[in-house]
VOGU-3710 file (C-alpha; in Angstrom, 3 decimals, decimal comma):
1> mradpsagls> 0,057/-0,266/-0,181  1,466/3,774/-0,768  1,313/6,519/1,752  -0,730/9,498/1,638  1,434/12,191/0,392  -0,415/15,046/1,557  -1,236/13,047/5,023  0,315/15,169/7,823  -0,964/18,610/6,246  -3,070/20,719/7,841
11> vplraaialv> -6,732/20,682/5,886  -5,737/24,032/4,361  -2,998/23,430/2,763  -4,763/20,537/1,635  -7,629/22,431/0,617  -5,605/24,950/-0,842  -3,698/22,003/-3,763  -7,447/20,587/-4,948  -8,066/23,767/-5,479  -5,264/24,142/-7,720
21> gsiavvlpav> -5,675/20,905/-9,548  -9,473/21,379/-10,070  -7,980/24,925/-12,214  -5,378/22,892/-14,313  -8,123/20,402/-15,454  -11,288/22,572/-15,883  -9,256/25,768/-17,229  -7,971/23,735/-20,080  -11,588/22,982/-21,007  -13,701/26,523/-20,467
31> ivtavpparp> -10,208/28,183/-22,777  -10,967/25,788/-25,909  -14,666/26,420/-25,874  -14,729/30,303/-25,257  -12,401/30,402/-28,291  -14,663/30,321/-31,394  -13,943/27,764/-33,997  -11,538/30,068/-37,043  -13,642/31,060/-39,629  -13,568/31,344/-43,954
41> psqaaraaea> -12,165/35,031/-44,718  -14,985/37,967/-45,421  -16,589/38,748/-48,481  -14,611/41,383/-48,335  -11,831/39,574/-47,881  -11,732/37,506/-50,499  -12,480/40,436/-53,021  -9,306/42,375/-51,809  -7,260/38,580/-52,902  -9,035/37,792/-55,719
51> rvmpkvvvpp> -8,985/42,086/-57,015  -4,958/41,310/-57,121  -3,867/40,361/-60,602  -1,460/37,946/-60,506  2,057/38,764/-62,294  1,773/36,055/-65,773  -1,722/37,754/-66,437  -2,585/41,527/-67,643  -5,021/43,468/-65,594  -7,611/43,435/-68,318
61> vepirlrela> -8,726/47,833/-68,695  -12,288/48,150/-68,561  -14,947/50,663/-70,495  -16,536/53,496/-68,908  -19,941/52,442/-66,843  -20,629/54,747/-63,901  -22,751/52,974/-61,204  -26,323/55,118/-60,711  -25,844/57,453/-58,043  -26,648/60,797/-56,823
71> prdavalnas> -23,322/63,514/-57,389  -24,477/63,759/-53,342  -23,966/60,311/-52,647  -21,420/59,310/-54,976  -19,261/61,946/-52,886  -19,728/60,631/-49,088  -19,665/56,716/-51,314  -15,452/57,948/-51,476  -15,190/59,368/-48,515  -15,840/56,204/-47,424
81> vpfsdapnpa> -12,830/54,236/-48,848  -9,878/55,179/-47,433  -6,536/56,044/-48,745  -3,876/52,685/-49,495  -1,155/53,235/-46,824  1,516/51,773/-49,209  3,974/52,918/-50,395  3,283/55,844/-52,726  6,818/56,347/-55,572  7,247/58,962/-58,195
91> arpfrfrgap> 7,960/57,939/-61,198  10,532/57,299/-63,387  11,315/60,692/-65,548  9,316/60,277/-68,882  11,846/60,612/-72,422  10,147/61,277/-75,374  12,281/59,647/-78,212  10,938/60,474/-82,317  10,940/61,684/-85,283  10,375/66,511/-84,392
101> edrsraidcl> 6,571/65,340/-86,289  6,277/62,642/-83,848  6,339/64,942/-80,963  4,151/67,286/-82,409  1,107/65,346/-82,728  2,265/63,943/-79,245  2,332/66,942/-77,550  -0,979/67,847/-78,908  -2,872/64,879/-77,724  -1,474/64,870/-74,722
111> aaamlyeagd> -2,678/68,833/-73,986  -5,241/67,920/-74,942  -5,811/65,606/-72,407  -4,687/68,031/-69,708  -7,560/70,673/-71,448  -10,148/68,424/-71,044  -9,875/66,553/-68,279  -8,210/69,679/-66,361  -9,291/72,717/-67,724  -7,264/75,729/-67,529
121> dpdgqrpvaq> -5,431/74,562/-64,546  -2,181/73,767/-64,496  -2,029/71,786/-60,970  -5,174/70,274/-62,617  -3,144/68,879/-65,548  0,097/67,868/-63,874  -1,716/65,111/-62,336  -3,035/63,820/-65,956  -0,210/64,493/-67,693  1,091/61,334/-66,147
131> vvlnrvrhpa> -1,459/59,203/-65,121  -1,322/59,472/-69,704  2,811/58,311/-69,766  1,984/55,757/-66,585  0,210/54,343/-69,781  2,866/54,529/-72,092  5,038/52,249/-69,869  2,026/49,426/-68,568  2,025/46,499/-70,698  -1,928/46,831/-70,984
141> fpksicgvvf> -1,995/49,947/-72,471  -1,534/51,201/-76,104  2,378/51,899/-76,741  2,115/56,384/-77,744  0,440/59,605/-75,633  -2,076/59,809/-78,573  -2,819/56,507/-78,859  -3,123/56,510/-74,881  -5,293/59,335/-74,790  -7,967/58,454/-77,187
151> qgsdrrtgcq> -7,908/54,124/-76,975  -11,662/53,286/-77,185  -12,958/56,508/-79,385  -14,034/55,116/-81,828  -16,946/53,372/-79,956  -18,825/55,078/-77,931  -18,957/52,901/-74,877  -15,937/52,148/-74,935  -13,321/55,185/-74,827  -11,104/55,521/-72,006
161> ftftcdgala> -10,745/59,229/-71,544  -14,758/60,879/-71,523  -13,878/63,814/-73,656  -12,920/61,497/-77,061  -16,302/60,304/-77,111  -18,637/62,764/-75,641  -18,551/65,668/-78,373  -16,174/68,146/-76,164  -14,242/68,757/-78,428  -16,317/70,694/-80,483
171> rayapaqwrr> -16,609/72,808/-77,966  -12,520/74,631/-77,976  -10,643/76,628/-75,353  -8,799/79,588/-76,675  -5,449/79,535/-78,962  -3,819/81,110/-75,251  -5,183/78,275/-73,104  -3,827/75,744/-75,621  -0,621/77,358/-75,570  -0,071/77,141/-71,833
181> ardlaaaaid> -1,287/73,294/-71,864  1,023/72,199/-75,217  3,973/74,093/-72,565  3,039/71,454/-70,284  2,770/69,224/-72,250  6,427/69,754/-73,402  8,026/69,337/-69,999  6,182/66,167/-68,581  7,778/63,976/-71,427  10,477/65,488/-71,118
191> grvdrrvgha> 11,158/64,518/-67,971  8,718/66,630/-65,713  7,423/64,344/-63,051  4,093/64,915/-61,430  4,866/62,878/-58,310  1,630/63,648/-56,301  -0,084/60,841/-58,398  2,859/57,816/-58,030  2,114/55,494/-60,869  -1,703/55,427/-60,767
201> thyhtdwvvp> -3,191/54,643/-64,027  -7,116/55,832/-63,348  -8,981/58,448/-61,869  -12,424/59,806/-62,012  -14,350/62,994/-60,154  -15,215/62,822/-56,480  -19,061/63,275/-57,700  -18,701/60,153/-59,641  -18,356/56,781/-59,262  -16,983/54,422/-62,646
211> ywsasldkiv> -17,643/50,000/-61,521  -13,526/49,889/-61,808  -13,336/51,986/-58,677  -13,968/48,801/-55,853  -11,028/47,103/-57,883  -8,650/49,576/-57,405  -6,126/51,181/-54,562  -6,801/54,653/-54,145  -3,900/56,513/-53,288  -4,395/60,856/-53,848
221> avgthlffrw> -6,759/63,453/-54,426  -5,710/65,891/-56,111  -8,676/68,770/-56,528  -11,562/67,265/-57,127  -9,810/63,801/-58,695  -9,126/60,869/-56,931  -5,639/58,620/-58,397  -5,977/54,535/-58,105  -3,742/52,470/-58,917  -3,369/48,624/-59,848
231> tgwwgtpaaf> -3,253/46,842/-56,898  -0,309/43,837/-56,565  1,951/43,304/-58,579  0,575/45,713/-61,592  0,713/48,712/-59,576  4,594/48,724/-58,568  7,281/50,633/-60,292  8,674/47,485/-62,163  5,749/47,152/-64,309  6,068/50,462/-65,532
241> rgnasgvepr> 9,104/49,212/-68,032  8,156/49,223/-71,175  8,919/51,908/-73,898  7,166/53,977/-75,490  7,674/53,290/-79,738  8,450/57,608/-80,411  5,733/56,993/-83,457  3,095/59,535/-82,987  -0,431/58,909/-85,095  -2,528/61,618/-86,886
251> iallapysas> -5,703/62,239/-84,485  -8,850/63,046/-86,954  -10,745/65,205/-83,547  -7,305/66,936/-83,677  -7,054/67,641/-87,132  -8,456/71,619/-86,215  -6,030/72,726/-84,163  -2,472/71,668/-85,665  -1,094/70,877/-88,776  0,500/67,882/-87,226
261> hegaestmae> -3,284/65,766/-87,285  -4,272/66,832/-90,606  -4,931/64,109/-93,588  -5,938/61,888/-90,592  -8,094/59,063/-90,694  -10,981/59,525/-88,683  -10,720/57,272/-85,263  -14,558/56,050/-85,941  -14,653/53,131/-86,749  -18,222/52,811/-86,808
271> dpganmidav> -21,070/54,220/-89,691  -19,409/57,400/-88,424  -23,317/59,152/-88,799  -23,908/57,208/-85,832  -21,687/60,268/-83,303  -21,808/63,028/-85,705  -20,695/65,013/-83,188  -17,975/62,108/-83,009  -17,289/61,773/-86,743  -16,192/66,063/-87,043
281> pggavtsapd> -14,001/67,258/-85,491  -15,220/69,728/-83,687  -14,255/73,439/-83,020  -13,723/76,719/-80,665  -15,622/78,483/-78,584  -15,952/81,856/-78,546  -16,696/83,740/-75,390  -18,035/87,578/-76,867  -22,167/88,169/-77,311  -22,773/88,702/-81,313
291> pvadfdtflv> -23,349/91,750/-82,068  -27,486/91,434/-82,609  -27,576/87,968/-79,626  -25,616/86,515/-77,156  -24,532/83,837/-78,869  -22,190/80,549/-78,531  -20,703/80,742/-81,738  -18,648/76,894/-82,536  -15,915/76,961/-85,817  -15,357/74,065/-87,036
301> aldprlgasa> -13,633/71,823/-89,340  -16,199/70,051/-91,866  -15,942/65,995/-91,957  -15,497/65,278/-96,198  -16,643/62,305/-95,353  -20,338/63,671/-94,789  -21,833/64,516/-97,387  -23,419/68,533/-97,128  -27,143/67,208/-96,162  -25,912/66,086/-92,618
311> ypdyarrvcg> -24,679/69,576/-91,681  -27,728/71,058/-90,517  -27,762/67,961/-87,834  -24,508/67,948/-87,269  -24,582/71,384/-86,086  -27,901/70,678/-84,411  -25,771/68,578/-81,932  -23,300/70,465/-81,216  -25,630/74,064/-79,888  -27,394/70,287/-77,976
321> prdsckllgw> -29,971/73,223/-76,079  -28,623/76,275/-76,406  -31,871/78,831/-76,324  -29,108/81,225/-79,240  -26,239/79,273/-80,734  -23,988/80,437/-84,010  -21,686/77,352/-86,327  -19,503/78,331/-88,812  -18,080/75,472/-91,376  -14,963/74,684/-93,304
331> rdaalareai> -13,821/71,529/-95,388  -10,205/72,809/-94,710  -8,913/71,988/-92,188  -6,501/74,695/-92,696  -9,366/77,275/-92,599  -10,796/75,969/-88,976  -7,615/75,971/-87,883  -6,977/79,839/-89,314  -10,163/80,368/-88,177  -9,723/79,311/-84,316
341> akdgvlsprl> -6,358/80,684/-83,786  -7,618/84,288/-84,834  -10,320/84,192/-81,756  -13,515/84,149/-84,827  -12,105/87,563/-86,079  -13,178/86,010/-90,016  -11,159/87,532/-92,319  -12,469/88,457/-96,197  -10,469/85,886/-96,924  -12,268/83,147/-94,464
351> latmsfsyll> -15,323/84,807/-95,625  -15,217/83,564/-98,419  -14,194/80,282/-98,677  -16,250/79,259/-95,413  -17,948/76,068/-96,013  -21,840/76,429/-94,312  -23,682/78,314/-91,503  -25,422/77,506/-88,676  -28,285/80,402/-86,936  -30,078/79,373/-83,984
361> drkrgfqril> -32,469/81,978/-81,852  -35,097/79,971/-80,043  -36,497/82,775/-78,484  -37,592/84,080/-81,035  -37,901/80,930/-83,039  -35,522/81,868/-85,902  -33,707/78,830/-87,307  -31,158/79,800/-90,937  -29,223/77,856/-92,142  -27,251/78,344/-95,402
371> wncaefprdn> -23,948/76,012/-97,503  -22,141/77,950/-99,834  -23,008/77,217/-103,327  -19,724/77,762/-104,974  -18,968/74,037/-103,175  -22,698/72,339/-102,670  -24,522/73,806/-106,137  -28,672/74,355/-103,763  -32,068/73,851/-106,054  -32,920/77,099/-103,343
381> prdcmrrglv> -30,687/79,747/-104,189  -32,441/81,202/-100,138  -29,990/78,057/-99,444  -27,187/79,909/-100,271  -24,856/82,349/-98,459  -24,953/85,516/-99,313  -21,548/87,173/-98,875  -22,290/90,562/-97,787  -24,835/90,313/-94,931  -21,871/86,889/-93,351
391> qvvpaptasp> -21,096/88,648/-90,156  -17,798/89,145/-88,859  -17,463/87,243/-84,512  -15,548/89,988/-83,256  -13,494/89,251/-81,139  -13,524/88,044/-78,076  -13,861/90,643/-74,228  -12,329/87,717/-71,875  -11,038/84,443/-71,429  -13,756/81,455/-73,621
401> aapvsapasa> -15,162/79,422/-70,404  -14,287/75,898/-69,887  -16,257/74,078/-71,834  -18,531/71,308/-70,313  -18,235/67,594/-70,394  -19,070/65,020/-69,084  -17,309/63,805/-66,064  -13,331/63,488/-66,238  -12,321/59,771/-65,894  -9,521/57,774/-66,689
411> n> -10,314/54,453/-66,817
//
C-alpha cells in the first residue's frame, strides 16, 4: 500500500492543493469552448484577394461604366473608401524619343487630355499628364501618347478619356490656353514628374463612381480628382518598364487645332453618321457676345466624308439645348484652324471660303441654315450664303469659359 502524500498536511493546505488541481483540469476545457472557431475569410477579404491580378496575367482595361448614384451620394461613397497606406513612389522621368513631327503630335494629344480633363488649371493638368505617361509605360495600354489618350474613342462606350467620345472637342479652348497646356505637356514628356500621383493609371471625379474603382487602390486626391493604381504587382514600379514607340498617330479630332494632325483618317470605326460629334472634328467657342444676341459660336472643321445634307443635323447636335447658337464650318481643316487661331475674327478670305453656317435663336423661333453654293449647289437660292451679309464674329473680350463636358475620368 502506498502512503497518502497529503498525510500530515493541515486541512487548509490540503484544500488549497485540491483547488489548484481543479483549476488545472477545468481551465483548458473553458479555453477550448470559449475561443470562437476559425472562420473562413470574409467576403471583403476574398474580394480584395481576387482583385490582385497575378503577375503572369495583364489586367484588363475596362470601358467607362458608372454606378447610378446621385452626385451627393457618390461623393459620400468615395469619401468612405480609405486611401491606401502602401508606399507611393514617384514615377521615373519620361523621355520622348521620336521624330519632330511625332513629338508635336504627342504634345497635342497630351495637351488635349490635360485641358479637357482638368480645364485651364496647371495644378490639375499635371497629374492627368502623369497618368497618361504612366499608361504608355504599362503593358496593358498602347505604346504611344496619342494611342493612350484616344484609346477606344472609335466606340461610343469604350473610350478611356471621356472627352474623346462625348463631343467635348467641339467646344475648344482659346489659343492662349492651348499654348499653356502644350508647354506643360512638353515639360512632362521631357522629364517633369508629378510625384503626387505616383504610378496611378486611373482617376475619376469624386461625384461619380465607376465600377472599376472598387478593384483598385485609391492613392491620392488632387482637387476633385481621385487617383488609383492597380493592386498587387501591376501597381508597382516594376510593372512600368515599357517604352514608348516614338511613333504617334494622326488624330482626326485634333486636325482643327494642329497641322501635325492634318490628313488623319477618322478615328470612328463605326458608322460615322451614328455619332457625328465624334466623326466631325470640333471647333472653338468664343466668349464674346454676338452683335445680335448672346450666341455661343462654334468654329468647326467639317468632316469631308459627310455629305452637305448632314451638316444641319451635326450643327444641332453641337448646339444642343442652347437658346442661341452659331456654327461656322469649313471643309478645309487648315482654314478652320486659322479661324480658331484668330479667335473668330474672320477675314474676307475666311468668309469667302466658309462652307456652311447655322444660326439658331430659339426665343425668337429663328433658324437659318446656309451653304456655300460654290461648293454645294442648292436647288433653292435662299439656301446659299450671301457674302455681304455674313457677320464677322467679334474678338473675345475675356477668356472663354471652360468647356462643359461629361465628368472627367480615365478608366
